[in-house]
N, C-alpha and C positions, 0 to 999 in steps of 0.2 A: 276411881281405879279399882277398888275392892268390889264395887258393885258389878263392874264389867267382868271381873275375874270370876265372881260367883255366878253371874248370868251364864258365862261360857261353861264353867265347871259343872254347874247343876245340869245344864242341858247335855253335856257330854256323858255324865253318869245316867241321866234319865233316858236319853235316846239311844245310846250305845248298849248299855247294860239292860235297862228295863225293857226296852223294845225287843231286844234279842231274846230275853227270857219269855216274854209274852208270845213271841212268834213260835218259840219251841213249845210252849204250853198249848197254844191253839193248834199246833200240828201233831205233837206226840200224844197228848192226852186222848183226843178222839180216836186216833189210830190204835193205841193200845187198848182202849175201852171198847173199840169196835162199835162206837155210837157217834152220832153227829154232835156237834157243839150244841149245848143246851139252848142258847139264845144267840143267834147270829146278830140280831139287832143290839143286844147288850154288848157284844164284843166290839161292834162299831162305835157305840157310844163310849164304851170303856176306853178304847184307843184314842179317840179324838178328845175326850175329856182329859186324859193324861197329857196329851200333846199341848192342849191349850192352857192347862193349869200348871204344868211343870215349869214352864217358862218363867212364871212369876214367883216361884217358891225360893229362888236363890237367896234373897235378902234375909231369910230366917237364920242364916249363919252369921249375920252381921248385927245382931241386937246389941245395944249399948255401945255403938260405935259412932263415928261422925256422920254416918248415913242419915239423911232426913227421916224424921219420925214417920212420915207417910209411907216411905219405902219400906221401913221396918214393919209397919202395920200390914202393908200389902203382902209382904213375904210371910208373915205369921198367919194371916187369914187364908192365903192360898195353900199353905202347908196343911192347915186343918181341913180345908175343903178337899184336899187330895185324898183324904180317907175314903170319900165316896167312890171315885173310880177304882181305887185299889180294892175295896171290898166288892165292888161290882165284878171285877175280874176274878177274884177269889170265889165268889158265889157261882159265877159261870163255870169255872173249872170244877168245883165240887158237884154242882148239879149235872155236869156232863158225866161225872164218874158215878153218880148215884145208881146203885144197883149193879155196878160193874167193878167194885173195888178189888175183887179177887183176880181180875185180869191184869193188875199192875205188877205182878211178881216177875 
């Protein structure tokens, strides 16, 4: 039961909030900076990596519970692996702004 609740809850946060903020970032940052997105390919990889990894990160909220050890381990590993697409999106946003920081006011 808890696993299903966190699977839903984590996806609700990940897809409603995170995807919304990413959409705003990929729209408003290039528009304000008057520059194209630094790497379109990185944005596609970033998005699909978040979608595919976020699904499996829910069990990290359920350590030391009755959940099977393998599920807790999968949740922990996927949470750590989520750093890669998160940093990929941050790097893409920063590189889009490189040389145009003054236009953000």
